[in-house]
matplotlib code that plots the C-alpha trace (Angstrom):
import matplotlib.pyplot as plt

x = [20.7, 17.0, 15.3, 13.2, 16.2, 18.1, 15.2, 15.0, 18.7, 18.2, 15.4, 17.5, 20.4, 18.2, 16.7, 20.2, 21.2, 18.2, 18.8, 22.5, 21.4, 18.9, 21.6, 24.0, 21.4, 20.6, 24.3, 24.9, 26.3, 23.7, 24.5, 22.2, 21.3, 17.7, 18.6, 20.8, 18.0, 15.5, 17.9, 18.5, 14.8, 14.0, 16.8, 15.8, 12.1, 12.5, 9.7, 11.9, 12.5, 8.8, 9.2, 12.6, 13.6, 16.1, 18.0, 20.0, 21.8, 24.2, 25.8, 28.3, 31.4, 32.2, 28.8, 27.1, 24.1, 22.0, 21.9, 19.5, 17.9, 15.4, 14.5, 17.6, 16.2, 15.1, 17.1, 18.8, 21.0, 24.3, 26.2, 29.9, 29.3, 29.5, 33.2, 33.2, 32.1, 34.4, 37.5, 36.6, 36.3, 39.7, 41.4, 39.8, 40.4, 43.9, 45.4, 46.9, 50.3, 49.0, 50.3, 48.9, 51.4, 51.7, 53.8, 55.9, 55.6, 57.1, 57.3, 61.1, 64.0, 65.9, 68.9, 72.5, 72.1, 69.1, 66.5, 63.1, 61.5, 57.7, 55.3, 55.9, 52.8, 52.0, 49.7, 47.6, 45.7, 44.1, 46.8, 45.2, 48.4, 50.3, 49.5, 51.0, 49.4, 51.5, 54.6, 55.1, 52.6, 54.6, 53.4, 56.8, 58.4, 55.4, 56.4, 60.1, 60.1, 58.7, 61.2, 64.0, 62.8, 62.9, 66.4, 67.5, 66.3, 68.6, 65.9, 67.0, 64.6, 61.2, 60.4, 56.7, 53.9, 53.6, 50.3, 48.4, 46.5, 43.7, 42.1, 42.6, 39.2, 36.1, 33.2, 32.3, 34.4, 31.6, 30.1, 26.6, 23.9, 26.1, 24.2, 25.3, 25.7, 28.4, 30.6, 31.8, 33.2, 36.4, 34.4, 32.9, 36.2, 36.4, 37.4, 40.5, 42.9, 45.6, 44.8, 46.9, 46.6, 43.2, 42.0, 41.5, 43.4, 43.4, 42.0, 43.4, 41.5, 43.2, 42.1, 43.3, 45.8, 43.0, 39.2, 37.4, 40.1, 39.5, 40.6, 43.9, 43.4, 45.9, 45.9, 48.0, 49.8, 50.5, 49.2, 47.5, 45.5, 42.6, 41.7, 39.6, 36.9, 37.5, 34.3, 35.3, 35.7, 37.9, 35.7, 36.3, 37.4, 34.8, 32.6, 31.3, 33.4, 31.2, 33.1, 31.4, 32.9, 31.2, 32.7, 30.7, 30.7, 33.4, 35.1, 38.4, 37.3, 36.2, 33.9, 34.7, 32.3, 31.7, 33.7, 36.5, 37.4, 40.7, 42.1, 40.9, 43.6, 42.1, 40.1, 41.0, 38.7, 39.3, 38.1, 37.7, 38.9, 38.1, 40.4, 42.9, 45.0, 45.8, 46.7, 49.0, 50.8, 51.1, 52.7, 55.0, 56.2, 57.3, 58.9, 60.9, 61.9, 63.3, 65.6, 66.5, 64.4, 62.6, 59.3, 59.2, 55.6, 52.5, 50.8, 47.6, 45.4, 43.7, 40.7, 38.9, 36.9, 40.0, 41.5, 38.5, 39.5, 43.3, 43.8, 46.8, 48.5, 50.7, 52.3, 53.7, 55.2, 58.5, 58.0, 60.7, 59.9, 57.1, 55.9, 54.3, 51.7, 51.9, 50.5, 46.7, 46.7, 48.0, 45.5, 42.7, 43.6, 43.7, 40.2, 38.4, 39.8, 39.1, 36.3, 37.9, 35.3, 37.7, 40.1, 37.2, 35.8, 39.3, 39.6, 36.3, 37.1, 40.6, 39.1, 36.5, 39.3, 41.5, 38.7, 37.2, 35.8, 37.4, 34.0, 32.9, 31.9, 34.4, 31.4, 30.9, 32.2, 34.9, 32.4, 29.8, 32.4, 33.5, 29.9, 29.6, 32.7, 31.4, 28.2, 30.2, 32.3, 29.3, 27.7, 30.9, 30.8, 27.3, 25.1, 21.7, 20.6, 18.8, 20.5, 23.0, 22.1, 25.1, 25.8, 29.1, 31.7, 32.0, 28.4, 28.1, 25.2, 21.8, 20.8, 23.2, 21.2, 22.0, 20.6, 22.0, 21.9, 24.2, 26.7, 27.0, 27.4, 30.2, 31.9, 31.7, 33.2, 36.0, 36.8, 37.8, 39.5, 43.2, 43.2, 41.2, 43.8, 44.4, 40.7, 40.2, 43.1, 41.9, 38.7, 38.5, 39.0, 36.6, 38.2, 41.5, 41.6, 39.7, 36.1, 35.6, 38.5, 36.2, 33.4, 32.8, 35.8, 36.0, 33.7, 34.2, 33.9, 37.0, 40.0, 37.6, 35.0, 36.4, 33.8, 33.1, 30.8, 28.5, 26.7, 24.5, 21.5, 18.8, 21.1, 23.6, 25.3, 28.0, 29.1, 32.0, 33.5, 33.4, 34.6, 32.2, 33.3, 33.1, 35.5, 33.0, 33.6, 30.6, 29.9, 27.2, 25.5, 23.5, 21.6, 19.2, 17.4, 15.0, 16.1, 16.4, 18.5, 21.9, 23.9, 21.4, 21.2, 25.0, 25.1, 22.5, 24.6, 27.5, 25.2, 24.7, 28.4, 29.0, 26.2, 27.8, 31.3, 30.1, 27.9, 29.1, 27.0, 27.3, 25.2, 25.3, 23.5]
y = [-24.3, -24.1, -26.7, -28.0, -28.6, -30.2, -32.6, -33.5, -34.4, -36.5, -38.4, -38.9, -40.1, -42.5, -43.8, -44.4, -46.2, -48.5, -49.2, -50.0, -52.2, -54.0, -54.5, -55.8, -58.2, -59.3, -59.8, -61.9, -65.3, -68.1, -70.4, -73.4, -75.4, -74.4, -70.7, -71.0, -72.7, -70.0, -67.2, -68.9, -69.4, -65.8, -64.6, -66.4, -65.7, -61.9, -60.2, -58.7, -62.3, -63.1, -63.1, -64.8, -68.4, -69.5, -72.8, -73.7, -76.8, -76.7, -79.9, -80.8, -82.5, -83.7, -85.4, -85.6, -83.8, -81.5, -78.2, -76.3, -76.7, -74.9, -76.1, -78.3, -80.5, -77.7, -76.7, -73.3, -71.3, -71.6, -68.9, -69.3, -72.0, -74.2, -73.8, -76.0, -78.9, -78.3, -77.9, -81.0, -82.9, -81.7, -82.6, -86.0, -87.0, -85.4, -84.9, -81.8, -82.3, -82.5, -79.9, -78.8, -78.7, -76.2, -77.6, -76.3, -78.6, -78.8, -81.4, -81.8, -80.5, -77.4, -77.9, -77.2, -73.5, -73.2, -73.0, -74.7, -75.5, -75.3, -74.1, -73.7, -74.7, -73.4, -76.2, -75.4, -77.7, -75.1, -73.8, -70.7, -69.3, -67.7, -64.1, -60.8, -60.8, -63.8, -62.4, -59.0, -57.2, -58.1, -60.7, -61.4, -63.1, -65.4, -66.5, -66.7, -70.4, -71.2, -68.9, -70.5, -74.0, -73.0, -71.5, -74.6, -76.7, -74.6, -72.7, -69.3, -68.9, -70.3, -70.4, -71.1, -69.7, -69.3, -71.1, -70.6, -74.0, -74.3, -77.4, -79.5, -78.1, -78.8, -76.5, -72.8, -70.3, -69.5, -71.5, -73.0, -70.7, -67.6, -64.4, -62.4, -59.3, -61.1, -61.6, -58.0, -58.2, -59.9, -62.5, -63.6, -64.0, -66.6, -70.1, -71.3, -74.1, -71.6, -68.9, -65.8, -63.0, -64.3, -63.6, -59.9, -56.7, -53.4, -50.5, -47.2, -43.9, -40.5, -37.0, -35.6, -32.7, -30.1, -29.6, -31.0, -33.5, -37.3, -39.0, -41.0, -44.8, -47.5, -51.3, -53.1, -55.3, -53.3, -55.1, -54.5, -57.6, -55.6, -52.1, -49.2, -47.2, -43.9, -41.9, -40.0, -36.3, -34.3, -31.8, -29.0, -29.2, -30.2, -32.0, -35.5, -38.5, -40.7, -43.5, -46.6, -49.6, -51.8, -55.1, -56.8, -60.6, -62.4, -59.2, -57.5, -53.9, -52.0, -49.0, -46.4, -43.5, -40.7, -37.9, -37.2, -33.9, -32.4, -32.6, -36.2, -38.7, -41.3, -44.5, -48.2, -51.0, -54.7, -55.7, -59.2, -60.2, -62.7, -65.6, -65.6, -68.2, -65.6, -63.1, -65.7, -66.3, -62.5, -62.0, -65.0, -63.7, -60.5, -62.5, -64.4, -61.3, -59.9, -62.9, -62.6, -65.4, -64.5, -65.9, -65.6, -66.6, -65.1, -65.4, -67.4, -69.6, -73.0, -74.3, -77.6, -76.9, -76.0, -79.3, -81.2, -80.1, -80.3, -82.8, -82.6, -85.6, -84.5, -88.0, -87.6, -84.2, -83.2, -81.6, -78.9, -77.9, -77.3, -75.3, -76.9, -75.0, -74.7, -77.7, -78.1, -77.4, -73.9, -73.4, -74.4, -71.5, -69.1, -70.4, -70.3, -67.4, -64.7, -66.7, -66.9, -68.0, -68.6, -70.8, -73.0, -73.6, -74.3, -77.0, -78.5, -78.7, -80.1, -82.9, -83.5, -84.0, -86.0, -88.5, -88.3, -91.8, -93.4, -93.8, -90.2, -88.0, -85.3, -82.9, -83.7, -80.6, -80.6, -78.9, -81.6, -84.3, -82.5, -82.4, -86.1, -86.8, -84.5, -86.5, -89.7, -88.1, -86.8, -90.3, -91.7, -88.9, -90.0, -87.4, -88.4, -88.2, -84.9, -83.0, -81.3, -80.1, -78.3, -77.3, -75.5, -75.2, -71.7, -70.9, -68.0, -69.9, -69.1, -72.7, -74.4, -75.9, -77.6, -78.2, -77.3, -81.0, -81.8, -79.0, -80.2, -83.8, -82.6, -80.6, -83.6, -86.0, -83.6, -83.3, -86.9, -86.8, -87.2, -83.6, -82.3, -79.9, -78.4, -78.0, -76.3, -74.0, -72.8, -71.4, -67.6, -66.8, -64.3, -60.9, -62.1, -62.9, -63.6, -62.7, -62.7, -60.3, -57.4, -59.4, -60.4, -58.3, -57.7, -60.7, -64.2, -65.3, -63.4, -65.7, -68.6, -69.0, -70.6, -70.5, -70.1, -67.1, -66.8, -63.8, -63.5, -61.2, -62.5, -65.1, -65.1, -68.1, -69.0, -72.5, -73.8, -74.4, -72.7, -73.6, -72.6, -70.8, -74.2, -75.7, -77.7, -78.0, -77.2, -77.2, -75.2, -74.2, -71.0, -69.9, -67.1, -66.9, -64.4, -61.7, -58.4, -56.7, -58.4, -56.6, -57.0, -60.7, -61.0, -59.3, -61.7, -64.6, -63.1, -62.8, -66.5, -67.1, -64.9, -66.6, -70.0, -68.8, -67.3, -70.3, -71.4, -74.5, -78.0, -79.9, -83.0, -81.2]
z = [201.0, 201.8, 204.0, 201.1, 198.9, 201.8, 202.4, 198.7, 198.7, 201.8, 200.1, 197.0, 199.1, 201.0, 197.8, 196.4, 199.6, 199.4, 195.7, 196.5, 199.4, 197.1, 194.5, 197.1, 198.3, 194.7, 193.9, 197.0, 195.9, 195.8, 198.7, 198.0, 194.9, 195.4, 195.5, 192.4, 190.5, 191.6, 190.5, 187.1, 186.5, 187.3, 185.1, 182.0, 182.7, 182.5, 180.6, 178.0, 176.7, 176.3, 172.5, 172.6, 173.3, 175.9, 175.8, 178.9, 180.1, 183.1, 184.4, 187.1, 185.7, 189.2, 190.1, 186.7, 188.2, 186.1, 187.9, 185.6, 182.2, 180.0, 176.6, 176.5, 173.7, 171.3, 168.3, 168.4, 166.1, 167.9, 165.9, 166.6, 169.1, 166.0, 166.2, 169.3, 167.1, 164.1, 166.3, 168.3, 165.0, 163.7, 166.9, 167.1, 163.5, 163.0, 166.5, 168.2, 166.5, 163.0, 160.5, 157.1, 154.3, 151.4, 148.5, 145.7, 142.7, 139.2, 136.4, 136.9, 139.0, 137.8, 135.6, 136.6, 135.8, 138.2, 135.4, 136.1, 132.8, 132.9, 135.5, 139.2, 141.2, 144.7, 146.0, 149.1, 151.4, 153.7, 156.0, 157.5, 159.2, 156.3, 157.1, 158.2, 161.6, 162.6, 161.0, 162.7, 160.3, 157.2, 154.7, 153.2, 156.3, 156.2, 152.7, 153.4, 154.3, 150.8, 149.1, 151.1, 150.1, 146.4, 146.7, 148.5, 145.6, 143.3, 141.4, 140.0, 137.1, 136.1, 132.4, 132.8, 134.9, 138.6, 139.4, 142.7, 142.9, 145.4, 143.7, 146.9, 148.0, 145.9, 146.0, 146.0, 147.9, 150.3, 153.1, 152.7, 154.2, 154.4, 153.8, 150.8, 153.1, 155.1, 152.1, 152.0, 155.5, 156.8, 158.7, 155.3, 153.5, 150.7, 151.6, 149.6, 149.9, 149.2, 151.8, 152.5, 154.9, 156.1, 152.5, 153.3, 153.0, 154.8, 152.9, 154.2, 153.4, 154.1, 153.0, 149.8, 149.6, 149.4, 149.8, 146.8, 145.9, 146.1, 149.2, 149.0, 149.0, 149.7, 150.4, 153.0, 152.2, 149.0, 145.9, 142.6, 142.8, 144.2, 142.8, 143.9, 142.2, 144.1, 144.4, 147.6, 148.3, 150.8, 152.6, 155.1, 158.7, 161.2, 158.7, 159.4, 158.2, 155.9, 154.1, 152.7, 151.0, 148.5, 147.2, 144.4, 144.6, 142.7, 141.6, 142.6, 142.7, 145.8, 145.4, 147.9, 148.4, 150.9, 152.4, 154.8, 156.4, 155.3, 158.9, 159.5, 160.6, 158.2, 158.3, 157.9, 156.9, 156.2, 152.8, 151.3, 147.9, 145.1, 144.3, 147.2, 145.4, 142.8, 145.4, 147.1, 143.8, 143.2, 146.6, 146.1, 142.8, 144.5, 147.3, 144.7, 142.9, 146.1, 146.1, 142.5, 141.2, 137.9, 136.7, 132.9, 132.5, 134.1, 137.5, 137.4, 139.5, 139.2, 141.1, 141.3, 138.2, 136.2, 137.3, 136.1, 132.6, 133.2, 136.0, 138.3, 139.9, 142.7, 143.0, 139.4, 140.2, 141.9, 145.3, 145.4, 148.9, 151.3, 154.3, 157.3, 159.4, 163.2, 165.0, 165.0, 168.7, 168.0, 165.2, 167.5, 169.7, 166.7, 165.8, 169.2, 171.0, 168.4, 166.8, 163.4, 160.7, 157.8, 159.8, 161.0, 157.5, 156.3, 158.9, 158.1, 154.4, 155.1, 157.2, 154.5, 151.9, 154.2, 154.7, 151.2, 150.3, 147.3, 145.7, 146.2, 143.3, 142.3, 142.6, 146.2, 148.0, 150.7, 153.0, 152.5, 153.2, 156.3, 157.6, 156.8, 158.9, 161.7, 161.9, 162.3, 165.0, 166.9, 166.9, 168.3, 171.0, 172.1, 170.5, 169.3, 165.6, 164.9, 167.7, 165.5, 162.0, 160.4, 156.9, 157.4, 160.1, 161.5, 162.5, 160.0, 158.5, 160.0, 159.1, 161.6, 164.4, 167.7, 171.1, 174.6, 175.3, 172.4, 173.2, 176.8, 175.6, 173.3, 176.1, 178.4, 175.7, 175.0, 178.7, 178.6, 175.2, 174.6, 173.4, 176.4, 177.7, 174.2, 173.6, 177.0, 176.7, 173.2, 174.7, 175.5, 179.2, 180.8, 181.4, 179.9, 176.2, 173.0, 172.6, 176.4, 177.0, 178.0, 179.6, 183.2, 184.4, 188.1, 188.9, 190.2, 186.6, 185.5, 184.8, 185.6, 182.9, 179.7, 177.0, 173.3, 172.4, 169.5, 168.0, 165.0, 164.4, 166.8, 168.3, 171.2, 172.8, 175.3, 176.2, 178.2, 181.6, 185.0, 188.5, 191.4, 194.5, 196.2, 193.7, 191.7, 187.9, 185.7, 182.0, 180.5, 177.2, 177.0, 173.9, 173.3, 169.9, 168.4, 170.7, 168.9, 171.6, 171.2, 173.8, 176.7, 175.8, 175.8, 179.2, 180.5, 179.4, 181.4, 184.4, 184.4, 184.1, 187.2, 189.1, 188.5, 189.4, 192.6, 193.7, 197.2, 197.5, 196.1, 193.7, 195.9, 198.7]

ax = plt.figure().add_subplot(projection="3d")
ax.plot(x, y, z, "-o")
ax.set_aspect("equal")
plt.show()
């Protein structure tokens, strides 16, 4: 090695050492409140956020002191931080032990031969948990309790139709303010009082038997409720995989285009569907057939508009059996940890119907009633008018708005609530589970920060709890809007979480 090259390597090594030393110095935990505030101010004041807007509120639960704030009173798009509000509402109004019931109704009991004359009605109220994911990957065990309820009632044959009834919810199947481009994806699945399998199916694409042949398409769970328009082609080895799905609104056909190499292992994509109540009834008919129960009529569905023309009075019907959801405390965990949009909007609609005023119009949607009840709850929790402006529950709407002040007030209120522990334990844990599973690993925040994340185009948020290195309990709300680089923004939210977790000082200093 010549002297010049050796000198260059020494310079590079020295530069690397200096950079590492600087990083080590920069990453040294803040020891005083003044230092923490200075670090936070510098962090949110980075030049790459000049065109964006930061909203921050950090408060000590122990002392009540405000540690840091920036634009705490401004309205931001919270994205999925909206779920903090909807879940809090549901727990407050219904309680952690509350269960949502799905009923089997008929006009009369079966006769001595087990024949049920007339229609069998599957009546849903928004239970989100009847799905394959919670039943070992198979949809039919999820339906077995309802099948068993029917056999216990002595039913062996139904002379009428099998009706999937989702008329408990009033309104369109999409949340207010949702973007049409979201509706093709699993996170924009239709909202239905009779929900099954998260109102989505897995579309599996595998290469055909030979080059030039269409690809092989399949749905899981297997059903004919949704069909394919197959416009794909199997191409030669080494070619690029290019598969696209298109689902027109309010139709049950999926257009699949593109190509797949003949040696490709295949691709899987979750696709939404129209009229989940009809799919529920279709799966239930198959589940009944497997137990030898025959439906003589057809499978059909009925929604709130159908019931305006042909009203249903459940009190005048015979309930042959029912299925109870898991406790709401468990559902809260299924909502907040993975950030499940559908479940959140089902809860909002269910609360809306549960508290529907006697003098309300039949045209007033379940969602609107849920928002009305949310506003009442937030006033009770001490939030100021105008601090929270929501039109749906999950945060998929770009029109939902709230402030960091409001979110911190909500977190503080729920910390003293009778469901405080349930609410806290439903939040994702940094480096452990949910949407924070792969974030803040190997830092003081891992296993410590419990927070709800939120991501939309141009919006990132994270709000929740953290315990400092000195043992002080903090709550925080962090929101970044109008930032076109989502991943850097997400990383900078995490940096704040780590700073707070590593803080060795006290707010009372």
